[in-house]
N, C-alpha and C positions, 0 to 999 in steps of 0.2 A: 278238485284237481290242483288248483293253485296252492293248496296247503300241503301237497305231497312233500315228503321229507327229502327226496332226491329227484334229480332229473331222470334217473333210470326208472323210477316209478311212473313218471309221466310217459316215458318212452314206451313202457309196456302197455299202458292204456291206449296210447295213440296208435301203436303198432297193431293192436287187436282191433281198434276202430277201423283202421285201414285194411283189416283182414290180411295182414302180411305175416309170414313166418319169420323167425329169427334168421333162417337161411336166406330168405329173400332180401331182408334188410342188409345182411352181411354182404351179399353179392352186389348190392347197389352202392354200398358205402366203402367197401374195402376193409371194414372192421371184422374181426373174427367173431364167430358164433359164440365162442367161450367168453370173449370180452363183453359182448352185448348181453349175454346171459348174466354175467356177474354184475354188470351195470344195472340191469333190471332188478336184481336182488339187493341193490344198495351196497355191493362189495367193491365196486370200482367207480371212481369218479369220472363223470363226463364233464371235464373242466377245460378241454382243449377246444379252441375255436374251430379248428378243422373238423373235429368230430361233430360238433353242433351243426356246422354248415352242411356236412355230408348227410347227417340224419334228417335235418329239416328238408333238404332237397329230396331225399328218398321217400319221405312220408308226405311230401307236398304240403308242408305246414310252415308257419312262421317261427322265428326264433322264440317269440313270446309264448307260443303254444307249447313249445318244448321246455324252455327253462322256467316258465312261469312269469306272470306279470308282476307289477308292483304289489307288494304285500305289506300288511300292517301287523305288527306284533304288540304285545302288552308293554313293551319297552318304549318309553317316550323318546329316548335318544334316537331309536330306529324309526319310530312312526311319525313323530311330530313334523319333520321336514316335508312330509307328503301333504300337509295342510296348506302349503304355499303354492302348490301346483295349479289350482284353479285360477289364481290371479296371474300367474305366469302365462298360462294358456290364453287367458283373455287378452293379455297385452300382445301376444304373438298373433292372435287371430283377428283382433279388432282394429289394429293400426295398419295403415298403408302409407306409402311415401307421398300420396296426394291427399289423404284424409286421416288426420290424427284422431285418436279416440277422445282426447281432451282438448280444451281450447286455451289452456294457460300452461306456462312452464317457467321454471326458475331460470336465471341467467345461464347461458351455455357454459361459461367457465366453471360455474358451480357444479353442473352436471358432469363435466369432464373430470373434475377433481373427485367427485364421489365415485365414479365408475373405476377410477384408478385405485381407490381405497377400499372398494368392496372386498370383503375378506373371505373369498372362496378358498384361499390357500389353507385356512384352518378348517375348512368344511363346516362352517357354521351355516348349514343349509337354511335354517329358519331365518336368520338375519338376511342372508342373500335373497331368499325368496320373498321376503317382505319389502325389500328395498328395490329389487330389480324391476318389477312391473311399472312402477311410477317413473323410473328412469327411462324405460323403453317408451312409455307414453310421451314424456316430455321431450325426448330427443326427436320424436316424430314431429312435434310442433315446430322445432327449430329447422328440421329438414323441409317442412312444408312452407315456412315463411322465414327464410334466412335473412339476416341483416345484409349480407353480401356473399360473394362467391367463396371467400375464405371461410366464413362462418358455416356456409352450406357444406363444404367439404369436411370441415371439422366435425359437424354434427353427424355426417354419414360415417366417417371413420370411427367415431365414438359408438355409433350404433352397432358396428361390426363387433366391437369389443363387448358390448352388452349382449349381443346374440351369441358370442362365444361363451359367456358365462351362462346364458340360458341353455345352450346346447349341452354343456357338460353337467350342469345341475340336473337337467331332465334325464340325461343318459345315466348318470350315476344312481338316480333313484328308480330307474327301470322304465321310464316313459320314453321308449325308443322312437316312437312315431313323432312325439312332440319335439324330441331332440332334433329329429330330421327336419321338422318344420322350421325350427330356429336356425338350423344350418342353411336351409334354402332361403330364408329371409336375409341372411348375411350375403348369400350369393346375389340376391336381387339388388342389395345396396352396392355390392362390389361392381356389378354391371353398370350402374349409374356412374360410379366414380371412374370407371375405366382406367384403373391404376393396377399395375402388375402385382404390387405387394398386397393390396386389398383383395385382389383376385386369388392370390396364393393363400391368404388367410381363410377366405371363404371355402376354397377347395379343400383345405385341411379339415375344416369342420364337416363338410359334406362327406368326405372319405370316412371319417370316424362314425358316421351315422348310417352308412349304406347297409342294406340287409346282409345277413350272414351268408346268404346263398350267392352273394355277388363278389367274391374275393378276387376273381380274375378281373372283373370290372373295376374294383377298387384299385388293383395294381395298375391297370391302364390309366385310370384317372390320376393316380398319384404320380406316376412316371411322367405323364404329359404335363401335369401342373408344375412339377419340379423342373422339367426341361424348359418350360415357358418362362419361369421366374428367374432361372439362373443368370441369364444375361443382364438382368436389371438390378441385381442385388448389390448393395453396398454393405459396409460393415454393420450398420445399424439393423439392417433387415436380414442378416444371415440366419437368425433363429427361425424365421418364417420358412426359409428354404430348408433348414435343418429338420424342422418338424415334418415337412413333406417327404424328405428322404427316409425318415423313420417310419412314416405311414406306408411308404412303398416297401420297406423291408418287412414290415409286419404282413402286409398283403401278400407279398411273394412267399413268405414262410407258410402262411395258411393255404395258399394256392399250390403248395408243394413244388416251389421253384427255388431251391436252395441257392443256386448260383446268383440269381437276381437278388435274393435276400442279402447275401453277403456283399454283393456289389453296392447296394444302397446303404448297408451298414458302414462300409468303408467310406462311402461318400459323406455320411453323417459324421464319422470320426474326423475326417479331414476338415469339414466345416466347423466342427467344435473347437479346433485349434485357433480359429479366428476370433473367438469370443471368450470373455472371462468365464471361468468355471464357477459361476454363481447362478444356479438355476432360478433362484427367486427373482432375479432381475431381468430375465430374458423372456421374450414372447414364447408361450408354450413351455416355459422352463427348460428350453434347449441349452445344453452345455455338455462338456465331456462326461460329467457324472451322469447326466441323463442318458447319454449314449450307452454308457456302461450298464445302466439298469435295464435299458431296452434289450441289450444283449442277453441279459439274464431272462427277461420275459420271453424272448424268442426261443431261448434254449429250453425253457419250461414248456412252451408250446410245442416244441419238437420232441418232447419226451425225454430230455436229458436226465441222467441219473442224479440221485440226491447228492452224491459226492461231488459231481461236476458242478452242480448248482452252488453248493457250499464253497467250493474253491473259487468260483467266480465272485461270490459275495464278499470274499476276503479282500477284493480289490476295490470295494466301494467305500468311500469316506462319507459316512452318514452326516457328518457335520456340514457338508456342502449343501444339504437340502434347505437349510435355513428355515423359513416359515412355510415352505411348501409341504405342508403336512399330508395333503392328499397324495402327492407323488411319493413322498417318503413311505406312507402306509402301503401303497400298492407295491413298492419294491419289497417291503417286508412280507407282504401277502404272496407275491410271486414266489419268493424263496420258500415260504411255508407250504404253498401248494405243491411245489416241486418235491419237497422233502416228504410230503404226506403220501406219496405214491409207493413208497417202499417201507416195509415193516421195520427195517433197521434204523431208518431216519425219522420214523413217524413221531417218536417222543420229542425230537427237536422241532418238528413241524409245528407242534402245538405252541411251543415257546415263541416261534416267529409269528404265528398268527395272532397270539395274544398281544405281542408287541405292536403289531399292525393295528389291532383294535384300540389299543391305548393311545396311539398317535392320532388316529382319525376315526373315532367310533361311528360317527354318522355314515361315513363312506363304507367302512368295512361291514357294518351290520346290514347294509343294503346291497352288498356286492354279490352277484349271482355265483361267481366262481368260488368265492370264499364260503358262501353258504353251502354249496355243493360239497366242497372239501370237508367242512365240519360235519355235515350230515353223514357222509360216507365213513369218516373216521369214527363217528359215534357207533356205526354199525360194526366196524372192524375191531374196536378196542376190546381188550380183555383185562386191562389194568383198572382197578377200582379208582386209584388216584387220578389217572389220566381221564377216566370216564367222568368223574365228578367235575373236573374243570371243563371238559368238553360239554357236559350237560348245561353248565352255567353259560357258556358261550352260545350254545344252541338256543337256550331260552331267550337270550337277548336278540337273536336273529329270527325268532319266530319259528324255529324248527321243532317239530314234534319230537319229544324226548321222554 
């Protein structure tokens, strides 16, 4: 089941397991019978969060059941990062704020410097995975036996940054439950700090790891967190609030509340005017460029046409991404996924997806939505040239071809 080429293949198996007809699933999700039938045959992509959420709820299953869990292919670039997960899991589960897993640690300034230099921006997952567990272990030593109050708070704030890296590393590789544990550990630390900015950071991580069936809860959490943080934000901390507004806009979009989605996007755009348009230097890569690419991602989620997506992409200056390769790659992938839905723009979709893969191969080859898009395009294509290139990309992603 986990090796199924498309999400639609899993949908068919799970639907029959639940003894539900296409008509019953359609009635509970609001998706048409024809769309679901085409998805089950691999002719339409199930790459929209709202569709995944509706189907998971209707079938009473988890997101992982439907989209598939972490998978390993013969491609080392795709598979090797998964070897670091056991060590990250151990660091997350064996440390507490009163009992560290190790008894020795490097000086705190050295750990702070290392966490700021850890290179997740280029999606070197293996490097991150090998360095992150010891950082989490050693930061807990300083949190349990601080030199003074300043060192204590510094260790806790740095732990939140480490948990942020753990959250998105696990999430990007498909370990959604482990990502949520990392986010909850950040929330535990933020509660001790009792600082609005730390609380906002932890809330942002939690929102991004909540179950797909909880988009209304995500929206409420994001709105409440943004409202709570707003009175306390100064110029330095604007990006934290900005990322919460973007999370609220995504949640509202998937929850089919377009007016709230637009409200929070407008809030994000206003906040972005207060910080430099340099995503690489801001928490969460928040900037005007980041807001622009979130607009594209939300348009794709809403089913915008390929022409609309291309038009929006013309307004993005890719030089602004700097070394934020993961963010850059997901922008390219969002455009590619949007273009792939229409036959007239499908050839262009492949070019965008290949660019995304070249920018951050570790991330793209492990991305569920890109994998689904490539698998469905493989079913749809009739061109030998396009098919050959698609089969190469499919092989690197572990898609049967």
